[in-house]
N, C-alpha and C positions, 0 to 999 in steps of 0.2 A: 146309361151311364156306366163308366168303367168301375170295377170293384176296387182298384187301388186308390189309396188316399193321396191327395196332393202333397208334394214334398214341402216340408216346413222350412221356411226361410228365416235365418237368424237376423237379428237386428244389427245394424252397423257397429254398435258398441261392442258386440261379441267378437266381431272380426278384428276390431282394433286391439282387444285384449289378447287375442291369440297371436297377432303379429308382434305385440310387445313381448310376450313370453318367449317366442321363437328368437327374437332379437337378443334377449338376455342370455339364452342358452348359447347362441353363436358367440357372443362376447366372452362368456365364461370359458368356452373351449379355446378360443384364440388367446385369451389372457394366460391360460394354463400352459399352452405351448410355448409362449414367449418366456414365461418364468423358468420352464425346464431348460430352455436353450441358454438363458443368461446365468442362472444360478448353478446349474449342473450339479445337483446334490449328490449324484452317484460317485463323483470324484473323491469325496472324503473317504470312501472305503478303499480307495486304491493307493493311498499314501503309504510309502515304505516305512517299515518299523525302524526306528533309530537304532543303529548298531552300538552296543555298549562299548565304552573304552576298554582296551585290553588290560587285563590285570597283570601285575608283575609276574614274570615267569622265571623259573630257575634256569631257563636256557639262555637268559640274557647275560651279557658279559659282566662279571662282577667288578665292583670298584676295586682298584688296586689298593692293597693294604700298605700302610706307611712302612717305609724301609727302616729297619731298626738301626740305631746308631752304631757306627763301626768303632766308636771309642771303646777301649778296653775297660772291662768292668771286673770287679772282684766277685767271685762266686764263693759263697760260704761253704766250708768243707762239710762233708757228711759226718754224721755222728761217729766218733771213733777214729776219724782220719786226722792226720796232722796238717795244719794250715801251712800251705806253701806260698810264699810271696809271689805276686805276679811280676815277672821280670820286666814287663812293659811299663809298670807303674813304679818300680824301684830303681833309683840310680844305680848303675853298674860300674861306674868309674871308681878308681882307687881314691882313698881319702887324701885330702889336700895336705901337703907338707908345709911346715912353716916357711921354707924357702920358696914355695910356690906363690905365696900371698903377700900383698901389701895391705896392712891395716892402718886406717887413719881415724883420728878423733876429730869430730866436727861440732861446731856450735853455730847457731843460726845468726848470731851477731858477735861483734868483738867487744861491745860495751852495752851495759843494761842500766836503764834508769831505775830509780827507786820504785819498787813494786813490780818490775818486770822479771819474769822467771826465765832462765836460760833453757833453750831447747837443745838437747844433746843427741848426736847421731853417730853412726859408724859407717865408714866407707871401706869397702874391700875390693881388691883387684886380683884376679888370677893372672899373674904375669908369666905363667909357664906356657908351654906350647901344647899342653895336653889338658883334657877335662879332668876335674876332680870333684869329690863330694865333701861337704862341710856341714856340721851341725850349726845352724844359725838361730836356733830357738833361744828363748829367754834363759834357759838353763845354761847356755854356753856364753852368754853376754855378761860383760862386767864394765861398769862406768865408775870412774873414781875422780872426785874433785878434791884438789888439794891447794893449799896456799903455803908455798915454801915446802918445808918438810912436814907440815901439819895436814893430815888427811881429814878433810871436813865431811865428806859424804861418799858412801859406796852404795851402788844400786842393789847389791846383794845382801845388805844388812837386814832389810825388812821385806825382801822379796817373797811373794806368795804364789803358790801353784806354778812353779817354773815348768816349761815345756820344751820338748825337743822338736827340731824341724831339720831334716836332712835335705839339702838341696844340691843340685848339680851345677857347678860353675864351669862354663865352657872356657876354653883357652882364650885368654885376653879379655874375659868379661869383667866389667866394672859394675858394682851395685852399691846402693846406699839404703840405710834403714828406711822402711816404708812409712814408719811413724816415729817421730822423735820422742825421746824421753824427757820429761820435765823435771828439773831440779827446783825444789821449793825454797831454796836458799836457807836451808837449816842444816845443822850438824846431825849426822846419822849415827846410830849405834844400835846393836842388837838388843840393848837393854831399854831403848826409848821408842820402840816401834809404836807403842800404844799411848804414849804420853807426849807432853810438850817437849819441844827440842829447841835449843838455842839457835837464834838467827845468825847467819853469817854477816860479819861487818861489811858495810859498804863504804861510801866516801872515797871511792877511787881505788879500793883494794883489788889486787890482781890475783886471779885464780887460774888453775890449769886443769884441763880435762885430759885424762888418759883412758884408754879403752882396751879391751881384749875380747876376742871371740874364738871359741874353740880352743882356748888355752894359748892362743897366739896373741902377743901383745902388740899394740900399735907402735909404729915407728916414730911417732911424734906425740907431742902434747899440744892441745889447743888452748892458748891463753885467752882470757877475757877479763873484763873489768866490771865490778859492781859499784854502782853509785849509791 
């Protein structure tokens, strides 16, 4: 007899287990290759980094600043300096002469019912062929209401805080009071500014309005009736 022992043969169940393990290993390898091809996990490391938005730079063109108004303005004088009027803001024409102007007295109606107060105005016309200046402030205006020779009311009797206003009237210019003056149908007096004043009679009585401005009297009187 030979000295070598006979080779041991495994049972069929052992071979079946070995073939099953080998099949599982092959399936795992193939499955891993498929996942690497589809998922491609290495690509996530190759994405570019997002570039940040550029921050504002001083090299960019600046926004245009608003253009200052070209209208003339008054500059306060320095301490110790004398204030000089701006010629662009001050009328430079000569003062109006009485012969240059036509002054008219106006009322808003010719007759007023009981309880209605007359509205009084001034119209002036520069009928010369040159420009001129005139003080049209309340300090230069005068309204007078009379009945016959009886003066009933003057706007200057109880006037408070009169003011000046120098304006330029161009040649041929016509202008009217911007806001009419109201007569309350009472008699005025410098002694009755703070007390009761007699009411002007109505019943068809006729009154006349005369005006002056800058010391120049109106060329007319405006008649009206109080009921």
